[in-house]
N, C-alpha and C positions, 0 to 999 in steps of 0.2 A: 688345740680345741679341747675344752673341758666337757666331759660327758657325765651327766647326772646318773646316779646309780639306778639300776632297774628295780622299781619298787616291789616287784614280785619275788626278788631274791634277797632282800635286805634281812640280815640277821637281827639288826636292831633298828627298825624303821624310826625315823626322827631322832636318831642317835646324836647327830650334830647339834640338834636343838637341846637335847638333854645336857650335853656338854656345855653349851653356851649358858644355859640356865644355871648350872652348877657353878660356873665362874661368875656370872653377872649378877644374879639375884642377891648374894651377900654384899655386893658392892653398890647396889642401886641407890642407897642412901647417900652415896658420895657424889652423885650426879647433881650439879648445881641447878637449882630451879630458875626459870626465867623471871626476870625483874623488869619493870617498865624502863629502866635505864638501858636495858639491852636493845631497845628498839624493836621493830617488827621482826618476827621470825621469817625465814624464807618460805616460799611455796616449793613443794617437792613433787617430782615425778619419779615413781619407783617402779622398776620392772620386777614384778612380784614372783613369778614362777609358780609351778604346780606343787602339790604336796611334797614330792621328792626334793624340793629345795631345802627342806628341813633336814636332809641328809648331807648337805653340801656345806662344809664348815667354812670354806673360803667365801662363799656367797653370803652366808649369815654374818660372817665377820665384817664384810664390807658394810652391810646395813647397820650392824651394831656400832662400829666405829663412827659411822656417819652420825648416828643419833648422839653419840657421846661428844661429838665436835660442836654440838649445839646445846644451848641451855635446855634443861628438861621443860617441855611445854606444859602449860596449864591443862591442855586438852588437845585432842586430835580430831579433825574432821576428815573423813576418808571418802573418796569417790572411787569406786572400783569398776573395772571393765565388766564385772559379772552381775551388775544390777542395773537394768534399764527400766524405768517406770515414769510415765507421764500422767498427770503433773508430778513434779518432784516430791518424793516422800523420804522419810528418815527412818532409820532402824530403831530397834528397842534401845532404851537408855537406862534401864534398871541395872544395878550392880549385878554382875555374875550371870548376865543373860547367856544362855547356851549358844554356841557357834552354829553357823549354817553350813553344813558340809555339802557344798554344791559341786561334787565331783564323784566319779565312779571308777571302779576297776583298780583301786589301790589297796595296799595292805590294810587289814582291819584296824591297825593301831591308829592310823590317821583319823579315823572316825571317832576316836575316844579322846583325842587331844582337847584340852581345856585352856581357855584364856579368859579368866574372870577379872574383868576390869571394874574400876569404881563407878559409882553412880554418875550418870551424865545427864540428869534431868535438866539442870540449868543450862547446859550446853545445847540440848535439844531445843529448849525454848528460845535461846539466843539465835540459833540457826533458823528456826521457823520464822522469827521476826525479820530476818534479813532476806528471806526468799521472796517477799513482795506480794504474797497473797495469803488469805486466811480462810479456813484453817488449813494447816499443812498436816496431811495424814501421817500418822506414825504406825509402823508395823510393830506392834508391841511384842510379838512372838518371833521376830526375825532378828537373829544375832548377826554378827559379822560374817561375811562369806570369805572364801579362801583368798580372794584378791585383797582383802583387808586384813584378815588375821595373820596370814603368813608373814607379811612385812612387819606387822606390829609385834609378833612374837620375837622377831629378830632384833628389832630396834629397841623395844622396851620389854625385855624378857620377864621382868617382875610383874607385868600387868598392872602397874601402879599409875597409869595415866588414863583419865576418862576418854572414851572414844565413841563417836557415833559414825554411822555410814549414811551417806546421802546418795540417792539414786541418780543415774544419768537421765536427763529428760528425753534424750534421743541420741542417735549416733551422729547428728549433725555437728561438725566442729564448732560452728558459730554458737550453737546452743550451749556447748560446754564452756566456751570462752565467756559467754554471758553469765553462766552460773559461777565461774571463777570470779568475775567482776563483783558479783553480789556477796561473795564470801571474803573478799579481799581484806575488809576492815578487821576481820578476826585475827589476822596476823599481828596487828598492833596491840592485841590483848593477850599475847603470849599463847595463841592457839595455832597449832600447826595444821596447814591445809595440804593434803596429799592427794594427788591423782595417781592411781595405781593401775598400770597396764603392762605393756611390754614393747620395747622399742622396735623389735620385729617379732612377728607372731605367725610363722609359717609352718604348718604341719607338712606341707609339700617338700620343703627343704630337708626335713627329717627323713623323709622317704627317699628323696633323690638329691644327694649331695651336689650333683652337677648344677643345681640351682643356686648354690652358695654365692656365686659372684653377683647375682641380682640382689640378694638380701644384703650382702656387704655394701653394694652401691647405695642402697637405700639408707643404711645406717650411716654411711659416710656423709650422704647428703643431709640427713637429719641432724647429725652432729654439727655440721657447718652452719646449717640454717638456724639451729637453736642458738649457737654462739653469736650469731648476728642479731638475734632477737627478732627475726623476720617472721612475725606471727601470720602475716598475710599468706606467705608461702606455705607455712605449716597447715593453715586451714585448707589450702588447695593441694594437699599432699598427693592426692591421686593423680593429678596432672603434672605437678612439679617434681615429684620424687621419683627418681629412676628405680624401676623394679617394684613400685609401690603395690601393684596388685598381686605380686608374689609374696612380698614381705607382709602385706596386710590384706588377705582375701576378704576379711570383714573388718569393719572400722573399730570394733569395740575396744581393742587393746591399744589403739593409737590415740583416739580422741581424748582420753583423760589427760594427755599432754596439754591439750588446749585449755582444760580446766586450770592446770598449773600456771600456764602463761597468763591466763585471764586473771588469776589471783595475784599476779605480780604487779608492783608499782612500775618497774622498769625492766621490760623483757630483755634488754641488751645486757643485763647483769647475769644472764643464765650461764651456767657452766656445768660441764659433765663432771660428776663426782667420781663415778667409776663406770667401767664398761668391760664386758667380757663376752665370749661366745659360749653358749651351752646348747647342745642339741641343735646346732646350726643357727640359732637365733641369738640376738644381741640383747644384753641386759643393761644397756646404757640407762643411767639414772641421773637426774639433774636436780639442781637447786637454783632458785632465781629469786631476787629481791624486787 
């Protein structure tokens, strides 16, 4: 089992991110850009982690290598576990919008990190047009929250891809699947659609390791169900998934998976890209076409 560093004792908080940036940014121009001949990009589900993820070189490496295996997208639309708002709204799209530090109790350095991405105004207009109602409100002073910027920092360390965040309309799995359906066509335009959550998200197992078998059982079930493309069972995860109420005492970190499946053309193409256990929880992350 891998244990993330204690953020209160870090000599160099976000040091793994610094190392990744030093390696990746000079090479960012080598990443081949998406072209129409590549066909649709996959939809992704990313287990994003808390700020100390930025101290975990292995985890950041998984995310970075994943992004490098795909053509560089024209833009990214991110739906994070940490923003629920109905009706659906979108984040600020101006270049260099400050991040939204939606966490507490960590080393001060995490609150000074920057991720200044290019202007995403045209992307915001395109997404607003797909959501099916008008006008779509934009939070012009809300940047990416940590469920969005942490995976983006790892996947595109140079900050050279436009990105906006879209709120979850509710915690209802069917609502997230429907939102994914609306965003599906973006993939054909070289835009990456990402649901950001956590395959298991139990603070209880962090306090009581004896609960680990319940969390493991849920992750095993989720992996098998995803591989079958069984979206109906994923929507009904609280009843179908063993240990679901321990693995997910709240829905917020699981339901972005339904966004990802809804954005796919064929859920049976889903595959686990990587998985690991950290602090008792599973970081299973998937792609699906």
